[in-house]
Phi, psi and omega in degrees: 000133179285162181297326182291340181270350183286151178291168188281043173239102185267119181286133180247120186257123180196160178296318177238067188296327185281352184252000182285146186297322182293338177277315187289344179273355176288134184291167185293161182261224200355109169232167185234350187260138176291161181298145179099341178267173182302142177288350186252316184208152181273355188293147181296130182283138179287164180293329180221159180298147183288133179284140179281352181254015181297129177295153184284332182280152177081196183285134180252122178294149181142172181292146180287153177248131184257012181281192184274126173285166184209155171194165181280153179285140178219004184295333182254021175084013179285160178301140182255358178222153179296334177295320178292321179298319185276349185302128177088356178295131185257357180205165178298322180296318180293321178298316180298318180296316181297316181294323180292329182272352180293153187292148176292162184292151174249187186278339178286143181272126179269184183297327180294322181290334182267312183211088181296339180295324179286329178291324180237059185294337180287347181270351180054050181291145177272343185093000181256144173237129173252116179258126177253119176230158189299313182233146171293160186282025182226144164275141192234133177234139191246135170226113187307131176079000182237169176299147178284149175265119182251128176237175181281136174270131187276144172099166178047044183293330178300319178293317178298323177296326176297317177297320180298319179297314181298331180270358185272171180290337181282349178269139178277006186255153167266112191255136174234127180257127179244124181201156176295150178293344190079182179288108181285132177254158172283140184295334181269003178273152178297135182252149176302324184287346178269003179301135179296343180268006184299137182244350177208101183249143179057045175232153181270130180293144179276327181203159184293318185295323182276353186217067178289164179291127181297143176204156174276114187295343180274355177247120185306314181231094189276100179234111187303326186268018188262357179292333177219155182288156177243126181256126184238120181280168178298320180297320179293322180294319177295323180295320179296317181298320178294319179295319180296320178298318182291320183290321186277329185087359176217181183281127175236124182247107180284145175255129180259116177258094188258144173284325179218158174225121175272097190295324182297319181262357183054053180240132175262142182246122181255125180236267182277081187286333182288348181300331184288342178271340197304305186295316183297314187274328183272324182262303187288309182301318180297311182294319183292342175258024173062039173233156178232144178280164177292143181295147178216186183283354175087351183295314180294323180294318179294323177293319178296323177296319178299318178295321179297316178296314180298319180299313178297323179294320179295320175300316180299317179297320181293319179294321180297333180293333185246354184291141173236145178306133182096353176290151173255132178251121178249126185243136185242128158076178196287348176292336189237040182291336180272345187298319179304315181291321179296325175288319181297328178296327183264331182230084187303331185254016181290149177268118185232130170242144179231142177226129179258123185267356179243171180296159170243128188283167176291162184297326180298326180272320183298328183294348176286345181288129185295324182256043186296318181293315183298322180295312180295316179299324180294311184286335179288000171287349179280159174277331178213140180238126182252147179229165180283328186219157183297322181299326178293319179293323179294319177298319180297312180299321179296319179296321179297325179283315186281326183268317184259341181084015181278147173289137181215161177209184178295341182272339181159195185233134174269110187221132172055040175082008181219166177259122176258112182289142176235128185213172185243128180221087178297124184284153178245194179237169173279084191300321183296316180290323177298317180294321178296316181293327184278332189243351184245008180258118181300330181294328178295316179299322180294318179294320180300315181299319180293318180294318180295324178290321181294322183245043182298132179081004181249146169278136186250122173253127186245135171225139177220117186216166171273158177283081185212135185299334181283350181278349173072027180294319179298317178298323180296315180293320178296319179293323178294325176296317177297321178301313180293330179285316185277338181235074184297340180295343181265357178296139183067007179242349183230138175235136175259116175262108182247118176256123183240113181267140176302142181286154182239032185244146174297338181297343181258027184282005173274103185299323180297321179293319177298315180297322180297315179295315180296319179298316182296315179297315180298317179296319180295316179299315181297318182294316181295315181293326178289328184274320187243358181265184179216183183293336181244009179204136175239124183292339177243121175252105185256125181241097180277076186197171172276158178245149170282167184297322181291323176294318182298309181290329176297316178297317181294325181284323186276347185295143171268335177215135171260132187234113179237118186237034181300139180271345173194125186207153174276252178252106180276096185285349174301322179296323179290319178293326177298319179299315180297318183289342182262021184295339177254324186277331177061037179288133180297156178245124173259121192230132178296137178291348179269002176276145179295344180277346187302320180292333181278325182255075187291336184271358177290165176278099183280135182226157170264112186298341178278344178268088187297321178295322179294321178294318178299318178296323179294322177297316178297317179298319180295320182288335182254008182294133179300150182299321181295320179291320178297319181294318180293318178297316179296321180300314180295316181295316183296320178297319180295312185294323183276351175255325178266067183274176178294332176293314178296324177298315179299314181299313183295319182297313181295320181295317180292321178299313182291326177295318177294321178296321181284339186266336182239138178283113181261006187288346182259009180295137180244115184288161174295150182301130176279096186291328178294316178296318178301313181295317180297317180292322180298315182292332180276344187277152177250330179235117187236142179235129178241133177228117182244134162286170181254287182294127179083354179242302175271332178227151179291157174288130178234162183294320178261111183305328181288348180271354183277066181266147182288143177284167179298323180294321178299313182297314181295321181293316179293320180298318179294321178297316183288340182287344177285121183297342178278353184255132170249110189247128182230143168251117183247103192234164171276354178295159179277174184297319184299317181295313181295322177298320184292317189259334182236353186293338182286349177272097188295332182281357187264135173268144183232143174225124185254157175052052174058037176098009179284330182227150178227141171230110186284157180302140179081001180240161179248339181275150179259144177258125180271118182264006183239023186300323187262012182265137177291121182255020182295343181288341188297321182295318179296316182292321179300319180297317180295315182297320179295324178296318180287331177294322179293329181274348185235102182295132180096352180269161179203166183250135175249120181262115175257174183294329180244300185275160173237134185231132175252118183258139174228032180296328183271354181277170173302128187305313183289315181292322178298317179294321178297313180297324179296318178296319179294317179296318180297319179297319180295315181295321180293333179273351182236285189297315184293343178273348180256329183231155179280068179235167177229149179254121185243129176268113179259203178277100181062035175204164177229128184231141176245131182210163176297144182293328187280359180239119176201173184293331178296322178295323178295318179299315179296322181294319180295319178296318180297317180295325177292322179294324181277344179074037179295153177079021178082003179270141180300134183287164180144147182292143176295140178256013173203122178229123175241117183235124184232136177201163188242344183231186189291337177294335179280347177297334176298321177294315180298321179295315180299320180292320181294332180268357182284172180272003181288151178293139178300330181292341183263355186251129174236093176265124191231124172267144186243135176131161182273003183293150177268025184298155172269135190223159174273352180291156181268342185222170184221138168235153190280317188205169180304327178300326178291326178298312180295323177297320179293316179295321177298323176302315180292329178286349178097002179245067185291140174275183185300326181291342181260359183301322180299315179297320179296318182294326178292317183287317184268347180077009180199172177248101180299147180300330182295341181275350186265000000 
């Protein structure tokens, strides 16, 4: 065959073929849109931009959607709405089971598809959806004062198709897309799309795996526009937003991640734009795919974490600018894991859904992440978290229990006073458009004819992966070598066509690792071809390059076997596209059990990529599979792929989110403490008041109360805080005077309150003031007798006699029996003692305490505020403009209540409950454990640890070297 007759896949031979610059500059492949159409969606653009106030009922202006409509079945009397499905569910597990068993959607449109507000009228929905994704669906080039140049952004097309559906006329929602501009290039700079070798320009990528961002593998972070800064004026930014709205057919709000902002001229300056990707792609993506980076001194990681925190904070600020009450916020993927919590801090009642598109690791691996707590706390700000596969959701719930101590189940996680639903939503593809691109393009037919002629009489096994160790290309080649060895009858009869695209992630910025992977693949190809090939035939055809869409679909259609051997993967949409392309050929699919698609395609030949013999056997089985079995398998797969589309995925996700919102009361959720806001308010304040509980707040709860002594770090941190003359610092504890004097009394600037407000010792003094002098204490004898009786019945319990209160502890007793005895004792005391004397019985953490009603921590809080306002002690009067109050149990709720009822501004009050409990609280904020309390105080003292670098960077606009 002459060279002119060969199909358009040119093999490039080199030691490191996938890393050469001429290869990496070729644009991404698989796209589906013909030239001249939108780089983002094929849908017809409306005459005018879609109004955000369009009512949900009736005709909705916007581009039409040609996907599959859906509604629930009701012909046989089944529930037609998720509210009916969930009715009567008594637990999260039962709700999850009912929703999972509900029927899949049909073609008739139900009430939810027409007007979701009427289906969930109790949620007071506005009809708006705000979707937050890392990047807008366009590559952007800037020329000052002129229109922006918009090109297609490669990858994650399934997600982009979901956005297109929400913005189309067939969707009942008013959709707004919020995303980073991506790395902005100068319009006069050379563009990847202008490469003379480009094979697919102005087309939309079908999937992330088949279309990574092009990059020069010899440059760790390849950004064309980074040699010089780019200055973007306000007029240019407004012009871009208008262009994006017109191009998309819906509202698109770009997020500007600027290195500097010239406020006088309102100009943003873009320099090191790739920095915003670093933490997500180098730390999170790597860890979530069960890989670890080489150890380093941590400075670069802490700086990358600060940028990651700032990026999520900027996204939150941008969303707040456009949010309306009743809007739903949907957040996508690992770049924005902190965003749910940052939004919850500012909008406690916002409806938030989160979806992770990559795997989530097991707790044993996840715990290696340095910022493990912050990541989990961030994503738990959502009302529902979606995953690609059940194992990922199970790993997430396990991490919440093992790392944070939260109760979890298959239905979700109980966190911060609310239930966070966890569910599984395998994403699909736009099957109709994929089929059109694969079967209606004449160029695809031409490529198919060329490939068949080139490999006439051969069975074709096709693989297409990125140059990434998690894609399993090396395992695939090794297994193919074993196949040729164990099944000699297939030699010279089977060819493996392997297309390996350069990776486009910052996570692969280790050049040595890239070279190692490329070397291994190259060596394997050479060895197999040398051992089993001949002068006129090579059993492995390796193409280290990107493919155009016609080449890609031609390969999928002509293949006799599809082979995917990823060792860890999220949703590999190549397998779904392969099913669509095989509707006539019926080629079997061999799929790694570690791929997120494995659970959806149950009839595929599932393999363990590490079991080379098993993969070889699967290849043989696929090649010898009877035609009838191949046809039946293809029928089942094709039906699944064409019904579980990306449109159906969008519909199902939203429906499940709203059902969970309607089924669980989210009004008591307490967000994580906003440390950036706390720091900014602290620095601006002149009169500050601090109130700390002791046990469970400054020190962990221990079985022996006398062992709960403060660490050296706690003492030094509190002493430094109290030394600031603008700070009034108090410890308000249930401990007695002797204990507080012994361990905290040496800090003269510190105020102390013992026995829940019964005694006070003001700063600079040594004597204690008794606040219970006039209270009748006759109840103590009766209570002591009762407590001693219960101590005899409960092994391991004991009585603590304080000057005012009496406490019965059962920390050392059997937990279940101790709790039972405490309930019985409390019931007895409430029926006897509390009816004779003005006392109250309080159930604490493994203890029961009786104290006078008129003395509690709330009274102390009110007294301290009053004294500051009056200026007692020679201090100038005036209300405090910063109050931080922290406590861990119900006795501290008195302080939170007193603060909420005070005349102080809510912006000046930070009431924080401490602990992993899912309790409902009057506090406005939440911290996980005493270590977090000390970390927060250290932040205010100016010596922030690594976990606080993000908050410092938000407040200061930079990361000082001293923080690293």
